[in-house]
N, C-alpha and C positions, 0 to 999 in steps of 0.2 A: 262454645268448645266442645266437642267432643272429646275423648279420652281415645287412645287407641288400644282395644282389642286384640285379644288372642284369635283367630281365625275357626272354625268348626276341626278342620280337618288338623289344626297343630294338636286342640284340645283333644277330640278322640288318639292320636298316634301318643300324646302326653298319659293318656287314660290306659292304652294298651300294653305300654313298655312299662309304667309303672305297677301294674298288675305284675306283669313276668315277672318283675322287680321282689316284689313282695310276696311270691310265691301261689299267686292267683292264674286268670285266665282272662283273656277278653281278647273278644272278634268282633268285627266288623260283620255283620249279617247286612247291613244294608248302608252302600254310600250313599250321602245326602252333598248338597254346593258344599263344596271345599270352603269358602267365605264365612256365609252368617247360615247353614241350615243347622235345623232343630235337634238335638239331641238325646234322644229314646234311651234308656239304659232297659237292658232288660235284666233283673237282677234274679242270681241264680247263687244260690249257695250251698254246696255240698251235693250239686245234683238235682235240686230241688226249686223251682220255680218261687220268688217270692214277691215278684210283682215291678210292675213298669212305670219308670220314671223320668220324669220331664225334666232340664234343664230351661226353666221360666227368668226371665230378670223379676227382680224385688223392687220394693218404694227408696230403695237405698242406693239404686244405681248399680247394684251389684246382681248375681244371679245365684238361685236355690232349685233344689230338688223337689217336685213333686210328684204327690203319686198322680198315678192318671192309667186308663185302661179297665179293662175286667178285675174281676176277685180271680187272682191263680187258680183259686179253688172249683173257679168254672171252665180247667181245661185249655188244655195248647191251640184248639182247635177256637175258644174266643177271641186268644190274644192273636193270631190269625189272622182274625176277619175286624179284628180293631186296626192294628196294624196296616192291613190293606187298605180298611177306608182310608187313614189318616192321609197314605202315601198317593192316593187317591186325591187329597187336598190339598195335599203339600210335599210334592214330587223331589222337594229338597231333602227331606226330612232324613236322619242318620236312625239307625240304630246299632247297638252295640248291645249283646251279651256280657253279661261281668259275672263272673263264678271267684267268689273273694270272701273271707267271715267281714262280718259287717258292713255288707255291702252299702247298702245306701249312705254312711259316715262316709266310708271310701273313695265315693262314687263324689260325694260332695266335695270335701276335702281336695282332691283333685282337679274337678271341674267347675266351680262354682266360687 
């Protein structure tokens, strides 16, 4: 029997609201499937891109964030191309820009 889980739309909504409450900023760049869309976090700290993270299932039945996509030093064009490729293969994908201190930890605590 599978345990109930929160939908992608609820997780994204919680992330956006919690970021605002903590003095950060989160915005939905690409809206995906409301029930089960994969969530990508475009991590930004003080306006500087610090990478892309994907919420993936772990072996213990939970979730974790894992780094994906191009290195931030490759520039915004490489990131745009990566997201476009991912969207072609998975049109249900969510992309969230999150700008807050210790962004990876914050996102993991919120949606994993």
